[in-house]
C-alpha positions in Angstrom: 32.9 -1.2 -19.1 34.0 2.2 -18.0 32.2 5.1 -19.6 35.4 6.3 -21.3 35.6 3.1 -23.3 32.1 3.4 -24.9 32.7 2.5 -28.5 31.5 5.7 -30.1 31.7 5.6 -33.9 30.9 9.2 -34.7 28.6 12.2 -33.9 26.2 13.9 -36.3 26.4 17.4 -34.9 22.9 18.7 -35.8 19.5 17.3 -36.7 16.0 18.6 -36.6 14.5 15.4 -37.9 15.6 12.7 -35.5 14.3 13.9 -32.1 10.7 15.2 -32.3 10.3 18.8 -31.2 14.0 19.2 -30.4 17.3 20.4 -32.1 19.7 17.5 -31.4 22.8 15.7 -32.3 23.2 12.0 -32.9 25.8 9.8 -31.1 26.4 6.7 -33.1 27.6 3.6 -31.2 29.6 0.9 -32.9 28.5 -2.7 -32.5 25.1 -4.3 -32.5 23.4 -7.4 -31.2 21.5 -8.0 -34.4 22.7 -8.7 -38.0 19.9 -7.2 -40.1 20.6 -8.0 -43.8 19.3 -4.7 -45.0 21.4 -2.6 -42.6 23.1 0.2 -44.5 25.6 0.9 -41.7 27.8 -2.2 -41.7 30.8 -0.1 -41.0 29.2 0.9 -37.7 27.8 -2.5 -36.8 31.1 -4.2 -37.5 33.4 -1.3 -36.7 35.1 -0.3 -33.5 34.9 3.0 -31.6 36.7 5.9 -33.1 35.9 8.4 -30.3 35.4 8.6 -26.6 32.6 9.6 -24.2 34.9 12.4 -22.9 35.1 13.8 -26.5 31.4 13.7 -26.9 30.8 15.4 -23.5 33.3 18.1 -24.5 31.3 18.7 -27.7 28.0 18.8 -25.8 29.5 21.3 -23.3 30.2 23.7 -26.2 26.7 23.2 -27.7 24.8 24.1 -24.6 22.2 26.6 -25.6 22.4 25.6 -29.2 21.1 22.0 -28.9 18.6 20.6 -26.5 18.6 16.9 -27.3 20.9 14.0 -27.7 20.0 10.9 -29.8 21.7 7.6 -28.8 21.8 5.4 -31.9 24.0 3.0 -33.7 24.6 0.1 -33.8 22.9 -0.5 -30.5 23.7 1.7 -27.5 21.8 -0.3 -24.9 24.3 -3.2 -24.9 27.0 -1.2 -23.1 27.3 -1.1 -19.3 29.0 2.3 -19.4 25.9 3.9 -20.9 24.0 4.9 -17.7 26.9 7.0 -16.4 27.2 8.7 -19.8 23.4 9.5 -19.8 23.6 10.9 -16.3 26.3 13.4 -17.5 24.4 14.3 -20.6 21.3 15.0 -18.6 23.2 16.9 -16.0 24.1 19.3 -18.8 20.4 19.9 -19.4 20.0 17.8 -22.5 17.0 15.6 -23.2 17.8 12.0 -24.3 16.3 9.9 -27.0 17.2 6.2 -27.4 16.9 4.4 -30.7 16.8 0.7 -29.9 16.0 -2.7 -31.4 14.4 -3.7 -28.1 16.6 -6.7 -27.3 17.4 -5.4 -23.8 14.0 -4.9 -22.0 15.9 -4.9 -18.7 17.9 -1.9 -19.7 14.9 0.0 -21.2 13.0 -0.7 -18.0 15.8 0.5 -15.8 16.3 3.7 -17.9 12.5 4.4 -17.7 12.6 3.8 -13.9 15.6 6.1 -13.5 14.0 8.9 -15.6 16.9 8.7 -18.1 14.8 8.9 -21.3 12.6 11.6 -22.9 11.8 9.7 -26.1 12.2 6.2 -27.4 12.2 4.9 -31.0 11.7 1.2 -31.2 12.4 -0.8 -34.3 9.9 -3.5 -34.9 12.1 -5.5 -37.3 9.7 -8.3 -38.3 6.8 -10.6 -37.0 7.9 -13.7 -35.0 8.0 -16.1 -38.0 10.3 -13.7 -40.0 12.4 -12.4 -37.1 15.3 -14.7 -37.5 15.4 -14.2 -41.3 15.5 -10.4 -40.9 17.7 -10.0 -37.8 19.9 -13.1 -37.9 18.8 -14.0 -34.3 16.0 -15.7 -32.5 15.1 -13.3 -29.8 11.7 -12.0 -30.7 10.5 -12.6 -27.1 13.0 -10.0 -25.8 11.8 -7.5 -28.4 8.2 -8.3 -27.5 8.9 -7.7 -23.8 10.3 -4.2 -24.6 7.3 -3.3 -26.8 4.9 -4.5 -24.0 6.6 -2.4 -21.3 6.6 0.7 -23.6 3.0 0.2 -24.4 2.2 -0.2 -20.7 3.6 3.1 -19.6 2.4 6.6 -20.3 5.3 8.7 -19.1 7.8 8.6 -21.9 6.6 9.2 -25.5 7.8 6.6 -28.0 7.3 5.5 -31.6 7.4 2.2 -33.4 8.9 1.9 -36.8 9.6 -0.8 -39.4 12.1 -0.7 -42.2 11.0 -2.9 -45.2 13.2 -4.5 -47.8 10.8 -6.6 -49.9 13.3 -9.3 -50.4 12.8 -10.0 -46.7 9.3 -9.0 -45.9 6.0 -8.3 -47.8 2.6 -6.7 -47.2 1.3 -9.7 -45.2 4.2 -9.3 -42.8 3.5 -5.6 -42.2 -0.2 -6.4 -41.7 0.8 -8.9 -39.0 2.9 -6.3 -37.3 0.0 -3.8 -37.4 -2.4 -6.4 -36.0 0.0 -7.0 -33.1 0.2 -3.3 -32.4 -3.6 -3.1 -32.4 -3.7 -6.0 -29.9 -1.3 -4.3 -27.6 -3.2 -1.1 -27.6 -0.6 0.9 -29.4 -2.1 4.4 -30.0 0.8 6.5 -31.4 2.3 6.8 -34.9 3.6 3.7 -36.7 6.3 4.5 -39.2 6.8 2.3 -42.2 10.1 3.0 -43.8 11.2 2.0 -47.3 14.7 0.6 -47.4 17.2 3.1 -48.8 20.9 2.4 -49.2 23.2 5.4 -48.6 25.5 6.3 -51.5 25.2 2.7 -52.9 27.2 1.3 -50.0 26.7 -2.5 -49.6 24.3 -3.6 -47.0 25.3 -5.9 -44.2 24.2 -9.0 -46.2 25.0 -7.5 -49.5 21.4 -7.4 -50.5 20.6 -6.3 -54.0 18.3 -3.4 -54.7 14.6 -4.1 -54.2 12.8 -5.3 -57.3 9.7 -3.5 -56.0 8.6 -1.2 -53.2 6.1 -2.3 -50.6 2.5 -1.6 -51.9 1.5 0.9 -49.2 -1.9 1.5 -50.7 -2.9 -2.2 -50.0 -2.2 -1.9 -46.3 -5.1 -1.3 -43.9 -5.4 1.9 -41.9 -4.5 1.6 -38.2 -7.6 1.5 -36.0 -6.0 3.1 -33.0 -2.9 4.6 -34.4 -1.8 6.7 -37.3 0.4 5.2 -40.1 3.1 7.3 -41.7 5.2 6.2 -44.7 8.8 7.3 -45.2 11.0 7.3 -48.3 8.5 5.7 -50.7 8.9 6.9 -54.3 5.4 5.6 -55.2 3.8 8.0 -52.7 5.6 11.2 -53.8 
C-alpha cells in the first residue's frame, strides 16, 4: 500500500497528555484488526480514511518548532504497509514517534524497534488469555503475548502497558491475572488501569450498556515490581 493511501481518519492537532514529556499531535488511522466491544471509536474502526499522508506531512511541516512528537493511534496503525515510509518522513522532520498498538503485529513492532523508528510505545493489554476472544472478538492472544515479551526484553525504547476495563467484560480477577503475568515477565514500568468511558454517549462498537459498577480498584494488589496508576475512576476522585 503506497504511503499516500494510508487511511488517516483525522488529526488531533495538539496534546500534552498522550506522549510523555512531549508536546504532540495524534494521527488517527481508520480500521482495526480487533473488534473490542467497549471501543468508543466505532466510526474510526469501521470508517475509511478521510485524509492523506501528504496532508499530515504538510501539517507537520508547519508545526515544526511548535510540536516535538507524533502519536500514531487509531484504529491500529501497525497493519498498514505504507506506515514505515510515513514514519521515516516524520522522523526526518525531527519529530519523535509514539505508537499506540494492540500488539497483534509483533513482526512490525520488532522491525520498527530494529530500525530505530520508535521513541515510545503504548501497548494495550486487552484481557488475559481466557477472556481475550470475549473482549477483542479474535483469538490471537499469542501474537499480543509475543509483542509484550519483546518489549519487556528490550531496554532501549520506553513503553507502557495499559488495560481498559468495562466490568461487563472483565472483573477484578481478570485484572489480577494480568498483573501476575506482568510480574512474571519482569515488567518494571507503570501499569495503567483505565475505567471505560464513552465519549458524548456515542454507542460503543458492540452497543454495550453503561457499566453497572466500576472496577473495585482498592481490592487490587499493589504491583511488586511496577507502579499501578488508575485513570478515569470516579470512586478514586
